[in-house]
C-alpha positions in Angstrom: 75.8 89.4 138.7 75.8 92.1 141.3 74.0 95.4 141.0 75.9 98.6 142.3 74.4 102.2 142.3 76.4 105.3 143.2 74.2 108.6 143.6 74.2 112.0 144.6 70.8 113.6 144.8 68.9 116.6 145.8 68.6 114.7 149.2 72.2 114.2 149.6 74.1 116.9 147.9 73.9 120.6 147.7 73.4 122.3 144.4 77.1 123.3 144.4 78.3 119.8 144.1 75.6 118.4 142.2 76.4 120.8 139.3 80.0 119.6 139.3 78.7 116.1 139.1 76.5 116.6 136.1 76.8 114.8 132.9 75.8 116.5 129.9 74.8 114.7 126.7 78.4 114.6 125.5 79.8 114.0 128.9 77.7 111.1 129.4 78.8 109.4 126.1 82.5 110.0 127.3 81.8 108.6 130.7 80.2 105.4 129.3 83.1 104.7 126.9 85.5 105.4 129.7 83.7 103.1 132.1 83.4 100.1 129.4 87.2 100.7 128.5 88.0 100.3 132.4 85.7 97.4 133.3 85.1 95.3 130.2 82.7 92.8 131.9 80.6 95.5 133.5 77.5 96.8 132.1 76.8 100.6 132.9 74.0 103.3 132.7 74.3 106.9 133.8 71.2 108.9 135.0 71.9 112.8 135.3 69.3 115.2 136.0 69.2 118.7 137.7 68.4 116.7 140.9 70.7 113.7 140.7 73.7 111.9 139.2 73.6 108.2 139.3 75.8 105.5 138.0 74.3 102.0 137.7 76.5 99.1 137.5 76.1 95.3 136.9 79.2 93.2 137.4 80.2 89.5 137.9 79.9 88.7 141.8 83.6 88.8 142.3 84.3 91.4 139.6 84.9 95.1 139.2 84.1 98.1 139.8 83.7 98.0 143.5 82.0 100.8 145.6 85.3 102.8 146.2 86.6 102.1 142.5 83.4 103.6 141.3 83.5 106.7 143.7 87.1 107.2 142.7 86.1 107.2 139.0 83.2 109.6 139.5 85.7 112.2 141.4 88.4 111.8 138.6 86.2 112.0 135.7 84.7 115.4 137.1 88.0 116.7 138.2 87.3 116.2 142.1 89.1 114.8 144.9 87.2 111.6 146.4 87.3 113.4 149.8 85.0 116.2 148.2 82.3 113.8 147.4 82.1 112.8 151.3 78.5 111.4 152.2 76.8 113.5 149.4 77.4 110.3 147.2 75.8 107.2 148.4 76.0 103.5 147.3 73.3 101.1 147.1 73.9 97.3 146.3 71.6 94.7 144.7 67.8 94.7 145.5 68.6 98.2 147.5 69.9 99.4 144.2 66.9 98.1 142.2 64.3 99.5 144.5 66.1 103.0 144.3 65.8 102.9 140.5 62.2 101.9 140.9 61.2 104.7 143.3 63.0 107.1 141.1 61.2 106.2 137.8 57.9 106.2 139.9 58.6 109.7 141.0 58.8 108.8 144.5 62.4 110.1 144.7 61.6 113.4 143.0 61.7 116.8 144.5 58.1 117.0 143.2 56.6 113.7 144.1 55.0 112.1 141.2 56.7 114.3 138.5 56.3 112.8 134.9 59.5 114.2 133.3 61.8 111.7 135.1 60.5 108.8 132.7 61.7 110.6 129.7 65.0 111.0 131.4 65.3 107.6 132.4 64.3 106.3 128.8 67.0 108.6 127.5 69.8 107.7 129.6 68.8 103.9 129.1 68.7 104.5 125.1 72.2 106.2 125.4 73.7 103.4 127.3 72.1 101.0 124.6 73.8 102.9 121.8 77.1 103.0 123.7 76.9 99.2 124.2 77.2 99.6 127.8 73.5 98.0 128.8 73.8 94.3 128.8 71.3 91.5 129.9 71.1 92.5 133.6 70.8 96.1 133.0 68.2 95.9 130.3 66.1 93.5 132.6 66.5 96.2 135.4 65.5 99.5 133.4 62.6 97.5 131.4 61.2 96.3 134.7 61.6 99.7 136.5 59.8 101.4 133.6 57.1 98.9 133.7 56.9 99.3 137.4 56.5 103.1 137.0 53.7 102.8 134.7 51.7 100.6 137.1 52.3 102.7 139.9 51.1 105.8 138.3 48.0 104.1 136.8 47.1 102.4 140.0 47.9 105.2 142.5 47.3 108.9 142.6 50.9 109.6 143.0 51.0 111.8 139.9 47.6 113.6 140.6 47.3 117.6 140.0 49.6 118.9 137.5 52.8 119.5 139.2 56.2 119.9 137.9 59.5 121.9 139.0 58.1 124.7 136.5 54.9 125.2 138.3 56.7 125.3 141.5 59.0 127.9 140.1 55.9 129.8 139.5 54.4 129.3 142.6 57.6 130.7 144.0 57.2 133.6 142.0 53.6 134.3 143.3 54.9 133.5 146.9 57.1 136.9 146.6 54.8 138.9 144.3 51.2 139.2 145.0 50.1 140.0 141.4 52.3 140.3 137.9 50.1 143.1 136.9 52.5 145.8 135.7 55.5 143.5 136.2 58.4 142.8 133.7 59.4 139.2 133.4 63.0 138.5 131.9 63.4 135.1 130.8 66.8 133.5 130.1 66.9 130.4 128.2 64.6 128.4 125.5 64.2 124.7 127.2 61.0 123.0 127.8 61.5 124.1 131.3 61.5 128.0 130.3 58.2 127.3 128.0 56.4 125.9 130.8 57.4 128.5 133.3 56.5 131.2 130.6 53.1 129.7 129.8 51.9 129.9 133.4 53.5 133.2 134.1 51.8 134.7 130.7 48.4 133.6 131.8 48.9 135.7 135.0 49.0 138.9 133.1 52.4 140.5 133.3 53.0 143.9 131.8 55.7 142.5 129.4 57.8 139.2 128.8 61.4 139.7 127.4 62.9 136.3 126.1 66.6 135.9 125.8 68.5 133.0 124.4 71.9 132.3 122.5 69.8 131.1 119.6 67.8 133.8 118.3 65.4 131.5 116.2 64.5 129.6 119.5 63.9 132.7 121.6 61.7 134.1 119.0 59.7 130.6 119.0 59.3 131.0 122.6 58.5 134.7 122.5 55.8 134.0 120.0 54.4 131.5 122.1 53.9 133.8 125.3 53.4 137.0 123.4 57.0 138.1 124.6 59.5 140.1 123.2 62.9 138.8 122.1 66.1 140.8 123.4 69.6 139.9 122.4 71.4 137.5 124.6 74.5 139.6 124.7 72.1 142.6 126.0 70.6 140.7 129.1 72.5 142.9 131.5 71.0 146.1 129.9 67.4 144.6 130.3 68.0 143.9 134.0 67.0 147.4 135.2 63.6 147.0 133.7 62.9 143.4 134.9 61.1 142.8 138.2 61.3 139.0 137.7 64.0 136.8 136.1 63.6 133.2 135.4 66.5 131.2 133.9 67.2 127.7 132.8 69.8 127.2 130.4 72.6 124.4 129.6 75.6 126.9 130.5 78.2 125.0 132.4 79.2 128.6 134.3 77.0 131.5 135.6 75.6 133.8 133.0 74.6 136.3 135.4 77.0 137.6 138.1 77.2 140.3 140.8 79.0 142.7 138.5 76.0 142.4 135.9 73.1 142.8 138.4 74.5 145.4 140.8 74.4 148.3 138.2 70.6 147.2 137.4 69.7 147.5 141.1 71.5 151.1 141.3 69.3 152.4 139.0 65.6 151.0 140.1 65.4 152.9 143.6 63.5 150.6 146.0 62.0 148.3 143.5 63.0 144.5 144.5 64.3 141.9 141.8 63.4 138.2 142.2 65.5 135.7 140.3 64.4 132.2 140.0 67.2 129.9 138.8 66.1 126.3 138.3 69.2 125.5 135.9 72.0 122.8 137.3 74.8 124.0 137.0 73.3 127.4 138.3 73.0 130.1 135.8 73.4 132.9 138.5 76.2 133.2 140.8 75.4 132.4 144.4 76.6 136.0 145.8 74.2 137.8 143.7 71.6 137.0 146.6 73.6 139.2 148.8 72.8 142.3 147.0 70.4 144.5 148.6 67.0 144.2 147.0 67.7 141.1 145.4 65.8 137.7 146.2 67.4 134.7 144.7 66.0 131.2 144.6 67.8 128.3 143.1 66.5 124.7 142.5 67.1 123.5 146.0 65.0 126.4 147.6 61.9 125.1 145.5 61.8 122.1 147.9 60.2 123.9 150.6 57.3 124.8 148.5 57.1 121.2 147.4 56.9 120.0 150.9 53.9 122.5 151.6 51.9 121.6 148.5 52.2 117.6 147.9 50.2 116.1 150.7 47.9 114.4 148.4 50.9 112.6 146.7 52.5 111.6 150.0 49.3 109.8 151.0 49.9 107.7 147.9 53.3 106.6 148.8 52.6 103.6 150.8 50.4 102.1 148.0 53.3 102.9 145.4 55.8 101.3 147.6 53.9 98.3 148.0 53.9 97.8 144.2 57.4 98.5 144.0 58.3 96.0 146.6 56.4 93.6 144.7 58.3 94.4 141.3 61.6 94.3 143.3 60.8 90.8 144.6 60.0 89.7 140.9 63.2 90.9 139.6 65.4 89.5 142.2 63.7 86.2 141.7 64.4 86.7 137.8 67.9 87.7 138.3 68.4 84.8 140.8 67.1 82.3 138.5 69.6 83.5 135.5 72.4 82.2 137.9 71.2 78.9 138.0 69.8 78.4 134.4 73.3 78.0 132.7 73.9 74.9 134.8 70.5 73.3 134.2 70.7 73.9 130.6 74.2 72.5 130.4 72.8 69.2 132.0 70.0 68.9 129.6 72.3 69.5 126.8 74.8 66.9 128.0 71.8 64.4 128.4 70.5 65.0 124.9 73.8 64.6 123.5 74.5 61.3 125.4 70.7 60.0 124.1 71.5 61.0 120.6 74.9 59.1 120.5 73.0 55.9 122.2 70.2 56.3 119.6 72.5 56.4 116.9 74.0 53.1 118.0 70.4 51.5 118.5 69.6 52.6 114.9 72.6 50.8 113.6 71.6 47.5 115.5 67.9 47.9 114.5 68.7 48.7 110.9 68.1 44.9 109.8 64.7 44.8 111.4 61.7 45.6 108.9 60.1 48.0 111.5 63.4 49.7 112.5 62.2 53.2 111.8 59.1 52.9 113.7 61.2 51.2 116.7 63.5 54.1 116.5 61.0 56.9 116.8 59.6 55.1 119.7 62.7 54.8 121.5 63.7 58.4 120.8 60.3 59.5 122.3 60.8 57.5 125.1 64.3 58.7 125.9 63.5 62.2 125.7 60.6 62.0 128.0 62.8 60.1 130.4 65.4 62.9 130.5 62.7 65.3 131.2 61.2 63.4 134.0 64.4 62.7 135.4 66.2 66.2 135.2 63.0 68.2 136.0 63.1 67.8 140.0 66.6 68.9 139.9 66.0 71.7 137.8 62.8 72.7 139.6 64.8 72.4 143.0 67.6 74.7 141.6 64.9 77.4 140.6 63.4 77.4 144.0 67.0 77.7 145.6 68.0 80.6 143.3 68.0 83.4 145.9 69.4 81.1 148.6 73.1 80.7 149.6 73.3 77.2 148.5 72.2 77.8 145.0 76.1 78.3 143.8 76.8 75.1 145.6 74.5 73.0 143.9 75.2 74.6 140.4 78.9 73.7 141.1 78.2 70.2 142.2 76.1 69.4 139.1 78.9 70.7 136.8 81.3 68.6 138.7 79.2 65.3 138.9 78.3 65.4 135.2 81.6 67.0 133.9 79.4 70.1 132.3 82.6 72.0 132.2 84.0 69.7 129.7 81.4 70.8 127.2 82.6 74.3 127.2 
């Protein structure tokens, strides 16, 4: 089997393209079903977060999909032209694809190095593929191994040292623009875990008021209660923009919920008081041209990367140690998958020899039937025959396993099948 990954991440694709390539929960289910229908022999897992959309595939060596087919599918599924993907979507194969997933799981490929949320996201996408029936033997090994490797990296290095997350970086972004929250009004839009994390920290900094808006009044009320805030109706967000000094937003909306037309009137009524908007949603909650309005500073999730680069020196120092652990796990994975390719031939050979032995022992049993000690003789013959088979075949099996990752492994497996007519048993 071959491994293939195509990925659009914050390193290769701007947020404008990433938000068009996002798979929400329902979309991921449809995508997995479509992949399974198109390429029945392939295994598939889709990982989609605010910073990445990645499709992992395991397929027969000469099977499908190939890289271009997968790129074409990705573009088609999201209603794009393949040319729109350009160099923003990269392809990785075999051990490179495995190493990439291991790095993602360990937090080495995150915008915030070492962030722990990615573990839950990988578990979620892997579970979704399991429910859809698209994660088979190879991807099961890959993802389980990646999660074990991530646990080891986090326990043996300081890659996750210090409480750092996109939410805390967003708060740092606020503090980079506003010296103090005293007397400031914070308007929060959304009620996700990200919103809760941001508001918990912002509330500790002592703003004058926190306003909470969400499509679900119950969830808005729960979040407002946790941060000593006040609920405002979602439909009235625009009316409360004039009193806000800071807006933080993270919803699952597929289109902007705050536009230039919403914010321009609010800016007209506030004299020289600036407005800071931190939008960490993908797709974005705030239209890009809002940042062009006088007095408005708009920061999206890509802008947070600059803060991360300035604050993550410790975690970068741990990268080499983490990558060494990952390299070892990838080597073990490749060895394991390579061995899987030659095991069928050796198992078939053992089964053929055991069957031949059983037939010969049955004949010997008939010939010994007249002897008074026939049962004991037959037990001795059976034991000796099985030992003989294992002693004779073990070197061949060991040699095949030793050469599992080499070019000659397939030729040796094919030679075994032909010499011993193993395919006749299928």
